[in-house]
matplotlib code that plots the C-alpha trace (Angstrom):
import matplotlib.pyplot as plt

x = [0.0, 1.3, 2.3, -0.4, 0.2, -1.0, -1.3, -2.8, -2.8, -4.4, -4.4, -5.6, -6.1, -7.4, -7.9, -8.3, -11.2, -12.2, -10.5, -12.3, -10.6, -12.1, -11.3, -11.7, -10.0, -10.0, -7.7, -8.3, -6.9, -7.0, -4.9, -5.2, -4.0, -2.2, -4.7, -7.7, -10.1, -11.8, -14.7, -14.4, -18.0, -19.1, -21.2, -19.7, -17.7, -17.0, -13.2, -12.9, -10.7, -8.7, -8.1, -7.0, -4.5, -3.0, -2.5, -1.3, 1.3, -0.2, 0.1, 1.4, -0.1, -1.3, -0.7, -0.5, 1.3, 1.2, 3.1, 3.1, 4.8, 6.5, 8.1, 7.2, 5.9, 6.6, 10.4, 10.4, 11.4, 9.8, 12.0, 11.3, 7.6, 7.6, 9.5, 7.0, 3.9, 5.7, 6.9, 4.0, 0.9, -1.7, -4.4, -7.7, -9.8, -13.4, -12.3, -9.8, -7.0, -5.7, -3.2, -5.2, -2.4, -1.6, -3.3, -4.8, -1.6, 0.7, -1.3, -0.5, 3.0, 4.2, 4.2, 6.2, 8.8, 9.0, 9.8, 12.5, 10.6, 11.9, 9.5, 8.9, 8.0, 5.8, 4.0, 3.2, 2.0, -0.3, -1.6, -2.5, -4.1, -6.2, -7.1, -8.3, -10.4, -12.1, -10.0, -8.0, -9.6, -9.1, -5.3, -4.6, -7.4, -6.9, -9.1, -11.4, -12.3, -13.2, -16.4, -16.5, -16.4, -13.6, -11.7, -12.1, -11.0, -7.8, -7.3, -7.7, -5.0, -2.7, -3.1, -2.2, 0.7, 3.6, 2.0, 1.2, 0.8, -2.1, -4.6, -6.3, -9.6, -11.6, -15.2, -13.8, -17.2, -18.9, -18.8, -20.5, -24.1, -25.3, -24.9, -21.5, -20.4, -21.4, -19.3, -16.2, -16.3, -16.6, -13.7, -11.9, -12.2, -11.5, -8.3, -7.4, -7.9, -6.0, -2.9, -3.0, -3.0, -4.9, -7.3, -9.1, -12.0, -14.0, -17.5, -20.9, -22.7, -23.8, -24.6, -21.1, -19.3, -21.1, -19.1, -15.9, -14.0, -14.6, -16.5, -15.3, -17.4, -16.0, -18.2, -17.4, -13.7, -13.2, -13.7, -16.5]
y = [0.0, 3.5, 5.7, 8.3, 11.8, 13.0, 11.1, 12.6, 10.9, 12.3, 15.8, 18.2, 22.0, 24.2, 27.9, 29.9, 32.6, 34.7, 32.4, 29.3, 26.4, 25.5, 22.2, 22.4, 19.3, 16.4, 13.6, 13.7, 10.6, 10.7, 9.3, 10.4, 8.2, 9.7, 10.9, 10.5, 13.4, 13.5, 15.9, 17.2, 17.9, 19.9, 22.8, 26.5, 26.6, 22.8, 23.3, 22.5, 25.5, 24.7, 21.3, 22.6, 25.0, 22.3, 20.2, 23.2, 24.0, 27.5, 28.0, 26.1, 25.2, 21.6, 18.4, 15.0, 13.9, 15.4, 13.7, 15.0, 13.2, 11.0, 13.9, 14.6, 18.1, 18.6, 18.2, 21.1, 24.7, 27.8, 27.6, 23.8, 24.4, 27.0, 24.8, 22.0, 24.1, 25.4, 21.9, 19.7, 21.7, 23.9, 26.0, 27.1, 29.4, 30.6, 34.0, 33.9, 36.0, 36.9, 39.7, 42.6, 44.3, 41.0, 39.3, 35.7, 34.3, 36.2, 35.0, 31.4, 32.1, 33.8, 30.8, 28.9, 31.7, 31.6, 27.9, 28.4, 27.4, 29.1, 31.9, 30.1, 26.8, 28.6, 30.5, 27.3, 25.6, 28.6, 28.6, 24.9, 25.1, 28.1, 26.7, 23.5, 25.7, 27.5, 30.7, 30.7, 34.0, 35.7, 35.2, 38.9, 40.1, 41.3, 40.0, 43.1, 42.2, 38.7, 37.2, 35.6, 32.1, 33.0, 34.5, 31.2, 29.2, 31.3, 30.4, 26.8, 26.9, 28.7, 26.1, 23.5, 25.4, 23.6, 20.3, 19.7, 16.2, 17.5, 20.3, 21.9, 23.7, 25.6, 26.2, 26.7, 27.3, 28.9, 32.4, 31.4, 30.9, 27.4, 27.1, 28.7, 26.5, 23.4, 24.2, 25.3, 22.2, 20.0, 21.6, 21.5, 17.7, 17.1, 19.0, 17.5, 14.1, 14.6, 15.8, 12.9, 15.3, 14.4, 16.9, 17.6, 19.8, 21.4, 22.0, 22.1, 21.3, 17.4, 17.6, 18.7, 16.4, 13.4, 14.0, 13.3, 9.9, 9.8, 11.8, 12.3, 14.3, 16.6, 16.3, 17.5, 17.6, 14.2, 12.6, 10.3]
z = [0.0, -0.8, 2.0, 2.9, 1.7, 5.0, 8.2, 11.4, 14.8, 17.8, 16.6, 19.1, 19.5, 22.4, 22.8, 25.8, 25.5, 28.4, 30.9, 29.4, 27.7, 24.2, 22.9, 19.1, 18.0, 20.4, 18.8, 15.1, 13.1, 9.4, 6.5, 2.9, 0.2, -3.0, -5.4, -3.0, -2.8, 0.8, 1.7, 5.3, 6.4, 9.4, 10.3, 10.5, 13.7, 13.9, 13.6, 10.0, 9.1, 12.3, 10.9, 7.5, 9.0, 11.1, 7.8, 6.1, 8.6, 8.9, 12.6, 15.8, 19.0, 18.0, 19.8, 18.2, 15.0, 11.6, 8.8, 5.2, 2.3, 4.7, 6.8, 10.4, 10.4, 14.2, 13.4, 10.9, 11.8, 10.2, 7.0, 6.7, 7.1, 4.4, 2.1, 2.7, 1.8, -1.2, -2.5, -1.6, -0.7, -2.5, -1.0, -2.2, 0.1, 0.1, -1.2, -4.0, -2.6, -6.0, -6.3, -7.7, -9.8, -11.8, -14.6, -14.3, -15.9, -13.7, -10.6, -11.5, -12.8, -9.6, -7.2, -9.7, -10.0, -6.3, -6.4, -8.9, -12.1, -15.3, -16.5, -19.9, -18.2, -15.6, -18.2, -20.3, -17.1, -16.2, -19.6, -19.6, -16.2, -17.0, -20.5, -18.6, -16.5, -19.5, -19.0, -22.1, -23.3, -19.7, -19.2, -19.6, -17.2, -13.8, -11.0, -11.1, -14.7, -13.9, -12.6, -9.1, -10.6, -12.9, -10.1, -8.0, -11.1, -11.2, -7.6, -8.4, -11.1, -8.7, -6.0, -8.6, -10.3, -8.5, -8.8, -5.1, -3.7, -1.5, -2.2, 0.9, 0.1, 2.5, 1.4, -2.1, -3.5, -0.6, -2.1, -5.2, -6.4, -6.7, -10.6, -10.6, -7.5, -9.3, -12.3, -10.5, -8.2, -11.2, -12.9, -9.5, -9.1, -12.9, -12.7, -9.3, -10.5, -13.8, -12.1, -9.5, -6.7, -3.4, -1.8, 1.4, 0.8, 3.9, 3.1, 4.9, 1.5, 1.7, -2.1, -3.1, -0.7, -2.3, -5.4, -3.8, -3.1, 0.7, 3.2, 6.7, 9.4, 12.1, 15.0, 18.6, 17.8, 16.4, 12.8, 12.4]

ax = plt.figure().add_subplot(projection="3d")
ax.plot(x, y, z, "-o")
ax.set_aspect("equal")
plt.show()
């Protein structure tokens, strides 16, 4: 059996608020296989975003084990976590967070340049991804010139630009109307499957979750 892309064992996270301890994650266990797309279901406030932040190595304070691509994340320093995010992870958020002064093509190109990809190869990769998402005629448009669905598709292309082993998506269609959400999610799933990446997609939408390979539910701080 292939080694999991991500392995969580006993992952826990607590916060202090007004002198009261709040246990958000209470021992989460999860393994995601290469190429597997997993839906993370739970209502708002259930800790889905906290779990994604843990897997994405975006903040500390977690107890338990996080292994990504066979590397123990707890042993990494800040530079090591940055390298891990750049080389192995892709991120899609509810809001696109595109750079407003750059075109769609440039938004997908930039993370590749940061990773040391040659500009010509990076531009070709950006064009291929954006074309696969139906944006071949919008390459030179800035975010303000794109619709909400188009902006989110650029964000999907950006997340996949460096060929990550794992894509983390936090309510990636939550800011879109139902029709646009369906279309963007379908393109997202097709593209992720086509690249062979795994994905963990947080959502509260049962209908969208049913289109993924497996569904796990976050309830009272644990996965069921």
